[in-house]
Residue frames as qw, qx, qy, qz and C-alpha x, y, z in Angstrom:
[[0.587, 0.469, 0.139, -0.646, 32.81, 77.02, 16.12],
 [0.424, 0.425, -0.699, -0.388, 34.49, 74.86, 13.50],
 [0.034, -0.045, 0.987, -0.150, 33.79, 71.80, 15.55],
 [0.448, 0.392, 0.520, -0.612, 30.10, 72.71, 15.78],
 [0.575, 0.554, -0.213, -0.563, 29.83, 73.17, 12.00],
 [0.242, 0.347, -0.888, -0.178, 31.76, 70.00, 11.31],
 [0.195, 0.105, 0.916, -0.336, 29.55, 68.00, 13.64],
 [0.514, 0.490, 0.304, -0.635, 26.44, 69.57, 12.14],
 [0.466, 0.531, -0.533, -0.465, 27.71, 68.60, 8.65],
 [0.110, 0.187, -0.976, -0.005, 28.30, 65.07, 9.64],
 [0.211, 0.268, 0.859, -0.381, 24.84, 64.54, 11.25],
 [0.418, 0.397, -0.049, -0.815, 22.81, 66.46, 8.65],
 [0.448, 0.176, -0.739, -0.471, 22.54, 63.42, 6.27],
 [0.162, -0.156, -0.939, 0.260, 21.37, 61.35, 9.12],
 [0.249, 0.378, 0.428, -0.783, 18.69, 63.86, 9.88],
 [0.451, 0.322, -0.418, -0.720, 17.62, 63.88, 6.26],
 [0.378, 0.023, -0.904, -0.197, 17.30, 60.11, 6.22],
 [0.028, -0.282, -0.829, 0.483, 15.29, 59.99, 9.47],
 [0.331, 0.400, 0.150, -0.841, 12.89, 62.72, 8.24],
 [0.489, 0.229, -0.607, -0.584, 12.37, 60.80, 5.04],
 [0.248, -0.085, -0.960, 0.101, 11.66, 57.69, 7.10],
 [0.144, 0.353, 0.555, -0.739, 9.08, 59.65, 9.09],
 [0.413, 0.358, -0.211, -0.811, 7.49, 60.87, 5.87],
 [0.432, 0.149, -0.800, -0.389, 7.28, 57.38, 4.43],
 [0.288, -0.156, -0.923, 0.203, 5.84, 55.74, 7.54],
 [0.036, -0.580, -0.591, 0.560, 3.58, 58.37, 9.12],
 [0.197, 0.724, 0.442, 0.491, 1.13, 60.76, 7.42],
 [0.380, -0.498, -0.211, 0.751, 2.47, 64.21, 8.25],
 [0.286, 0.930, 0.221, -0.073, 1.34, 67.59, 7.17],
 [0.713, 0.408, 0.021, 0.570, 4.09, 69.04, 5.00],
 [0.018, -0.853, 0.100, -0.512, 4.22, 72.32, 6.85],
 [0.717, -0.655, 0.212, -0.109, 5.43, 70.45, 9.98],
 [0.908, 0.271, -0.096, 0.303, 8.43, 68.85, 8.12],
 [0.299, 0.677, -0.330, 0.586, 10.91, 71.64, 9.01],
 [0.523, -0.624, 0.315, -0.488, 9.88, 71.38, 12.69],
 [0.993, -0.091, 0.071, -0.032, 10.30, 67.61, 12.61],
 [0.753, 0.467, -0.211, 0.413, 13.63, 68.03, 11.07],
 [0.021, -0.709, 0.367, -0.602, 14.78, 70.54, 13.66],
 [0.759, -0.468, 0.272, -0.361, 13.57, 68.23, 16.51],
 [0.986, 0.079, -0.013, 0.145, 15.32, 65.22, 15.01],
 [0.497, 0.617, -0.313, 0.524, 18.48, 67.23, 14.66],
 [0.310, -0.661, 0.405, -0.551, 18.33, 68.25, 18.36],
 [0.923, -0.259, 0.178, -0.221, 17.58, 64.72, 19.42],
 [0.892, 0.291, -0.153, 0.310, 20.57, 63.33, 17.46],
 [0.195, 0.698, -0.375, 0.578, 22.75, 66.12, 18.97],
 [0.618, -0.567, 0.307, -0.449, 21.63, 65.13, 22.39],
 [0.975, -0.112, 0.164, -0.104, 22.21, 61.47, 21.84],
 [0.745, 0.570, -0.238, 0.253, 25.62, 61.86, 20.20],
 [0.432, -0.835, 0.319, -0.119, 27.56, 62.23, 23.51],
 [0.825, -0.329, 0.403, 0.221, 29.67, 59.15, 23.03],
 [0.742, 0.486, 0.279, 0.369, 30.73, 60.13, 19.50],
 [0.291, 0.734, -0.038, 0.613, 32.22, 63.62, 20.25],
 [0.487, -0.215, -0.456, 0.713, 33.98, 65.61, 22.89],
 [0.083, -0.449, -0.156, -0.876, 31.67, 68.59, 22.41],
 [0.147, 0.068, 0.631, -0.759, 29.80, 69.91, 25.42],
 [0.235, 0.514, 0.807, -0.169, 26.00, 69.40, 25.70],
 [0.208, 0.782, 0.144, -0.570, 25.27, 73.00, 24.60],
 [0.096, 0.538, -0.590, -0.594, 27.50, 72.68, 21.48],
 [0.131, 0.101, 0.963, 0.213, 25.95, 69.30, 20.57],
 [0.262, 0.659, 0.638, -0.299, 22.47, 70.84, 20.82],
 [0.187, 0.737, -0.159, -0.630, 23.54, 73.78, 18.63],
 [0.051, -0.300, 0.818, 0.488, 25.03, 71.30, 16.16],
 [0.212, 0.329, 0.920, 0.001, 21.87, 69.26, 16.10],
 [0.260, 0.754, 0.377, -0.470, 19.69, 72.30, 15.59],
 [0.128, 0.663, -0.411, -0.613, 21.85, 73.55, 12.75],
 [0.116, -0.106, 0.935, 0.319, 21.85, 70.06, 11.17],
 [0.272, 0.512, 0.795, -0.177, 18.08, 69.91, 11.37],
 [0.254, 0.801, 0.102, -0.532, 17.61, 73.29, 9.77],
 [0.056, 0.528, -0.660, -0.531, 20.19, 72.51, 7.14],
 [0.248, 0.085, 0.955, 0.137, 18.57, 69.22, 6.43],
 [0.362, 0.663, 0.606, -0.249, 15.12, 70.66, 5.79],
 [0.243, 0.826, -0.136, -0.490, 16.59, 73.37, 3.53],
 [0.084, -0.408, 0.814, 0.406, 18.91, 71.01, 1.63],
 [0.338, 0.283, 0.897, 0.032, 16.02, 68.65, 0.96],
 [0.342, 0.794, 0.364, -0.346, 13.70, 71.51, -0.25],
 [0.120, 0.748, -0.404, -0.512, 16.44, 72.89, -2.44],
 [0.184, -0.197, 0.907, 0.325, 17.16, 69.46, -3.99],
 [0.372, 0.495, 0.776, -0.118, 13.49, 68.84, -4.61],
 [0.296, 0.840, 0.090, -0.445, 13.08, 72.22, -6.31],
 [0.010, 0.604, -0.634, -0.482, 16.13, 71.64, -8.47],
 [0.298, 0.051, 0.935, 0.184, 14.91, 68.23, -9.56],
 [0.365, 0.657, 0.629, -0.201, 11.43, 69.45, -10.38],
 [0.205, 0.826, -0.161, -0.501, 12.85, 72.51, -12.33],
 [0.107, -0.393, 0.802, 0.437, 15.07, 70.06, -14.41],
 [0.331, 0.312, 0.889, 0.051, 12.06, 67.94, -15.18],
 [0.313, 0.812, 0.300, -0.391, 10.14, 71.06, -16.35],
 [0.058, 0.722, -0.443, -0.528, 13.11, 72.08, -18.52],
 [0.225, -0.133, 0.913, 0.312, 13.25, 68.62, -20.16],
 [0.351, 0.529, 0.767, -0.095, 9.58, 68.63, -20.89],
 [0.240, 0.821, 0.117, -0.504, 9.66, 72.05, -22.59]]
């Protein structure tokens, strides 16, 4: 399980970057961003076979966790920044 979490932690920033790229290049409804993040994580997990010794199932789990973490981390960061801006304005 440690290998899955480590691999998910490594690919999570890549998922964040790719989802941001999609957001900047294609008009996407915001409610679909977590799904896009999840699918991107799964795809990266599938394509990462030369980078790790994990089995296919573990890579898919890692990619899914990375995708879910990426969408949550981005939302959390965005909320934190907007709350800091509100605090400064007050």
